[in-house]
C-alpha positions as a Python dict, from the first residue, in 0.01 Angstrom:
ca = {
    (1, 'X'): (0, 0, 0),
    (2, 'X'): (-244, -11, 292),
    (3, 'X'): (-197, 261, 551),
    (4, 'X'): (-70, 153, 893),
    (5, 'X'): (-294, 255, 1183),
    (6, 'X'): (-115, 451, 1455),
    (7, 'X'): (-300, 541, 1776),
    (8, 'X'): (-132, 751, 2041),
    (9, 'X'): (-245, 951, 2341),
    (10, 'X'): (-118, 1185, 2603),
    (11, 'X'): (-216, 1101, 2959),
    (12, 'X'): (-554, 1255, 3025),
    (13, 'X'): (-478, 1547, 3252),
    (14, 'X'): (-635, 1614, 3592),
    (15, 'X'): (-786, 1967, 3581),
    (16, 'X'): (-785, 2051, 3951),
    (17, 'X'): (-608, 2374, 3849),
    (18, 'X'): (-470, 2543, 3538),
    (19, 'X'): (-227, 2328, 3343),
    (20, 'X'): (148, 2399, 3361),
    (21, 'X'): (461, 2359, 3149),
    (22, 'X'): (490, 1988, 3228),
    (23, 'X'): (153, 1920, 3066),
    (24, 'X'): (260, 2129, 2767),
    (25, 'X'): (590, 1945, 2728),
    (26, 'X'): (419, 1607, 2722),
    (27, 'X'): (151, 1723, 2475),
    (28, 'X'): (400, 1887, 2237),
    (29, 'X'): (614, 1571, 2236),
    (30, 'X'): (309, 1361, 2150),
    (31, 'X'): (205, 1611, 1885),
    (32, 'X'): (549, 1585, 1719),
    (33, 'X'): (517, 1205, 1707),
    (34, 'X'): (165, 1228, 1559),
    (35, 'X'): (284, 1472, 1289),
    (36, 'X'): (578, 1245, 1203),
    (37, 'X'): (354, 945, 1150),
    (38, 'X'): (113, 1147, 937),
    (39, 'X'): (409, 1252, 719),
    (40, 'X'): (501, 883, 692),
    (41, 'X'): (155, 817, 552),
    (42, 'X'): (10, 640, 855),
    (43, 'X'): (-357, 660, 953),
    (44, 'X'): (-312, 852, 1280),
    (45, 'X'): (-551, 903, 1567),
    (46, 'X'): (-410, 1137, 1833),
    (47, 'X'): (-610, 1162, 2157),
    (48, 'X'): (-578, 1391, 2453),
    (49, 'X'): (-824, 1499, 2721),
    (50, 'X'): (-906, 1541, 3088),
    (51, 'X'): (-974, 1313, 3385),
    (52, 'X'): (-1238, 1517, 3568),
    (53, 'X'): (-1372, 1317, 3860),
    (54, 'X'): (-1255, 1256, 4214),
    (55, 'X'): (-1243, 1391, 4566),
    (56, 'X'): (-977, 1654, 4494),
    (57, 'X'): (-1195, 1826, 4232),
    (58, 'X'): (-1504, 1794, 4452),
    (59, 'X'): (-1314, 1972, 4733),
    (60, 'X'): (-1168, 2240, 4501),
    (61, 'X'): (-1513, 2315, 4362),
    (62, 'X'): (-1654, 2350, 4713),
    (63, 'X'): (-1375, 2596, 4801),
    (64, 'X'): (-1458, 2795, 4486),
    (65, 'X'): (-1830, 2796, 4566),
    (66, 'X'): (-1934, 2622, 4243),
    (67, 'X'): (-2045, 2274, 4140),
    (68, 'X'): (-1774, 2026, 4033),
    (69, 'X'): (-1902, 2038, 3674),
    (70, 'X'): (-1885, 2419, 3667),
    (71, 'X'): (-1534, 2401, 3811),
    (72, 'X'): (-1398, 2165, 3546),
    (73, 'X'): (-1589, 2342, 3267),
    (74, 'X'): (-1404, 2665, 3352),
    (75, 'X'): (-1064, 2497, 3342),
    (76, 'X'): (-1127, 2289, 3030),
    (77, 'X'): (-1364, 2497, 2815),
    (78, 'X'): (-1328, 2844, 2967),
    (79, 'X'): (-1106, 3136, 2858),
    (80, 'X'): (-738, 3037, 2870),
    (81, 'X'): (-847, 2686, 2960),
    (82, 'X'): (-704, 2356, 2840),
    (83, 'X'): (-864, 2368, 2496),
    (84, 'X'): (-755, 2730, 2445),
    (85, 'X'): (-400, 2635, 2542),
    (86, 'X'): (-381, 2347, 2293),
    (87, 'X'): (-524, 2573, 2022),
    (88, 'X'): (-261, 2836, 2102),
    (89, 'X'): (11, 2569, 2086),
    (90, 'X'): (-130, 2440, 1753),
    (91, 'X'): (-168, 2089, 1893),
    (92, 'X'): (-302, 1859, 1620),
    (93, 'X'): (-507, 1616, 1831),
    (94, 'X'): (-787, 1440, 1647),
    (95, 'X'): (-1004, 1389, 1953),
    (96, 'X'): (-1041, 1538, 2299),
    (97, 'X'): (-1210, 1328, 2566),
    (98, 'X'): (-1353, 1448, 2894),
    (99, 'X'): (-1447, 1182, 3149),
    (100, 'X'): (-1766, 1383, 3207),
    (101, 'X'): (-1872, 1325, 2843),
    (102, 'X'): (-2206, 1143, 2828),
    (103, 'X'): (-2078, 865, 2603),
    (104, 'X'): (-1784, 796, 2837),
    (105, 'X'): (-2007, 786, 3146),
    (106, 'X'): (-2247, 541, 2977),
    (107, 'X'): (-1957, 324, 2861),
    (108, 'X'): (-1800, 312, 3208),
    (109, 'X'): (-2127, 206, 3366),
    (110, 'X'): (-2160, -70, 3106),
    (111, 'X'): (-1799, -186, 3161),
    (112, 'X'): (-1831, -182, 3542),
    (113, 'X'): (-2153, -384, 3533),
    (114, 'X'): (-2005, -638, 3292),
    (115, 'X'): (-1697, -684, 3511),
    (116, 'X'): (-1922, -733, 3814),
    (117, 'X'): (-2145, -986, 3637),
    (118, 'X'): (-1834, -1177, 3526),
    (119, 'X'): (-1711, -1196, 3885),
    (120, 'X'): (-1405, -978, 3831),
    (121, 'X'): (-1539, -715, 4073),
    (122, 'X'): (-1660, -787, 4428),
    (123, 'X'): (-1779, -576, 4719),
    (124, 'X'): (-1563, -546, 5029),
    (125, 'X'): (-1425, -294, 5275),
    (126, 'X'): (-1108, -95, 5229),
    (127, 'X'): (-891, -43, 5537),
    (128, 'X'): (-557, 131, 5508),
    (129, 'X'): (-388, 464, 5448),
    (130, 'X'): (-513, 726, 5204),
    (131, 'X'): (-330, 1020, 5045),
    (132, 'X'): (-593, 1279, 4960),
    (133, 'X'): (-379, 1493, 4722),
    (134, 'X'): (-282, 1184, 4518),
    (135, 'X'): (-617, 1011, 4571),
    (136, 'X'): (-418, 693, 4635),
    (137, 'X'): (-457, 409, 4885),
    (138, 'X'): (-147, 258, 5047),
    (139, 'X'): (-62, -21, 5286),
    (140, 'X'): (150, 52, 5592),
    (141, 'X'): (450, -121, 5432),
    (142, 'X'): (430, 99, 5121),
    (143, 'X'): (464, 424, 5314),
    (144, 'X'): (798, 606, 5325),
    (145, 'X'): (869, 746, 5671),
    (146, 'X'): (498, 713, 5738),
    (147, 'X'): (406, 932, 5441),
    (148, 'X'): (280, 891, 5086),
    (149, 'X'): (552, 730, 4872),
    (150, 'X'): (450, 936, 4568),
    (151, 'X'): (424, 1291, 4703),
    (152, 'X'): (570, 1274, 5056),
    (153, 'X'): (260, 1422, 5217),
    (154, 'X'): (77, 1302, 5527),
    (155, 'X'): (-171, 1015, 5487),
    (156, 'X'): (-484, 945, 5685),
    (157, 'X'): (-655, 630, 5808),
    (158, 'X'): (-932, 523, 5574),
    (159, 'X'): (-1209, 267, 5596),
    (160, 'X'): (-1503, 249, 5359),
    (161, 'X'): (-1717, 6, 5165),
    (162, 'X'): (-1585, -39, 4813),
    (163, 'X'): (-1578, -265, 4512),
    (164, 'X'): (-1249, -434, 4426),
    (165, 'X'): (-1114, -566, 4096),
    (166, 'X'): (-958, -914, 4119),
    (167, 'X'): (-621, -804, 3979),
    (168, 'X'): (-452, -1091, 4163),
    (169, 'X'): (-648, -1337, 3946),
    (170, 'X'): (-458, -1214, 3639),
    (171, 'X'): (-102, -1211, 3780),
    (172, 'X'): (17, -1515, 3582),
    (173, 'X'): (-130, -1387, 3257),
    (174, 'X'): (22, -1042, 3308),
    (175, 'X'): (364, -1191, 3381),
    (176, 'X'): (342, -1407, 3068),
    (177, 'X'): (241, -1103, 2862),
    (178, 'X'): (538, -906, 2992),
    (179, 'X'): (801, -1178, 2967),
    (180, 'X'): (700, -1365, 2653),
    (181, 'X'): (569, -1095, 2418),
    (182, 'X'): (676, -753, 2294),
    (183, 'X'): (381, -589, 2472),
    (184, 'X'): (602, -367, 2690),
    (185, 'X'): (862, -144, 2528),
    (186, 'X'): (1148, -101, 2593),
    (187, 'X'): (1220, -462, 2689),
    (188, 'X'): (1472, -336, 2945),
    (189, 'X'): (1177, -245, 3170),
    (190, 'X'): (1030, -596, 3182),
    (191, 'X'): (1236, -724, 3476),
    (192, 'X'): (1164, -407, 3672),
    (193, 'X'): (788, -453, 3627),
    (194, 'X'): (792, -825, 3706),
    (195, 'X'): (1022, -803, 4008),
    (196, 'X'): (866, -489, 4160),
    (197, 'X'): (498, -549, 4093),
    (198, 'X'): (419, -908, 3994),
    (199, 'X'): (644, -1126, 4212),
    (200, 'X'): (574, -944, 4543),
    (201, 'X'): (206, -1025, 4481),
    (202, 'X'): (-52, -822, 4296),
    (203, 'X'): (-318, -685, 4529),
    (204, 'X'): (-678, -641, 4424),
    (205, 'X'): (-759, -284, 4324),
    (206, 'X'): (-1016, -57, 4486),
    (207, 'X'): (-1245, 50, 4198),
    (208, 'X'): (-1529, 235, 4369),
    (209, 'X'): (-1567, 495, 4643),
    (210, 'X'): (-1844, 600, 4882),
    (211, 'X'): (-1674, 889, 5064),
    (212, 'X'): (-1743, 1138, 4783),
    (213, 'X'): (-2006, 1174, 4511),
    (214, 'X'): (-1827, 1340, 4218),
    (215, 'X'): (-1778, 1048, 3983),
    (216, 'X'): (-1954, 807, 3750),
    (217, 'X'): (-2238, 651, 3956),
    (218, 'X'): (-2243, 273, 3990),
    (219, 'X'): (-2590, 235, 3842),
    (220, 'X'): (-2674, -90, 4024),
    (221, 'X'): (-2550, 23, 4368),
    (222, 'X'): (-2641, 383, 4463),
    (223, 'X'): (-2387, 553, 4687),
    (224, 'X'): (-2087, 412, 4500),
    (225, 'X'): (-1902, 603, 4230),
    (226, 'X'): (-1650, 441, 3997),
    (227, 'X'): (-1292, 506, 4106),
    (228, 'X'): (-1010, 625, 3880),
    (229, 'X'): (-869, 282, 3781),
    (230, 'X'): (-1181, 205, 3579),
    (231, 'X'): (-1317, 552, 3504),
    (232, 'X'): (-1002, 729, 3385),
    (233, 'X'): (-799, 445, 3237),
    (234, 'X'): (-1075, 316, 3011),
    (235, 'X'): (-1088, 653, 2834),
    (236, 'X'): (-826, 527, 2589),
    (237, 'X'): (-1078, 274, 2458),
    (238, 'X'): (-1408, 457, 2514),
    (239, 'X'): (-1270, 739, 2297),
    (240, 'X'): (-1254, 486, 2014),
    (241, 'X'): (-1623, 407, 2050),
    (242, 'X'): (-1559, 43, 2143),
    (243, 'X'): (-1851, 20, 2384),
}
């Protein structure tokens, strides 16, 4: 009987500081699932890793008096760092990705360029509210009591040149995928996703930044670095060597 392929990942964690029990809980739960599927005879690939770019890490590194790369290296590779913690916990991951890995950086640049050449990414200007701790942009209507809806902290006015992904172009296809396939599990979450995110109108996503430099450079437009929605999220495929 042919083995079933089973690919699972943790989120890739943001190493702006030492990891905590919440990261451990999530990783141990994923590890248990990976071990179960190995016992069932499946061909398992278990990925975990770290999302290492962004303004928060750039600022933390500056406070510590080191470069951003030195800062994340200490947290990920250093004594009692992320890799030491997973070794101590006997986590059985098959791969560990860092978004600073050379192969990931090269893949992201290739993906970003291809999306631009296809017309799925365009240059514009972002105007709105920005939560620095969350590294998230918000519209005025999304704020809760004038503050970030995710963390409750103060937001600041932001305006900068950026590239945007035409997410709105794919709204119908995403809705069809959610409603007419088993793509999303459990099915009980489908209406929530459609009613809260699709029907109100999908907005195009900001996918580059110019207000900081710690990120994957946009190789055809110096001054821009690739923002989290492309850089971090594509790790789940770049780790498979698909690019």
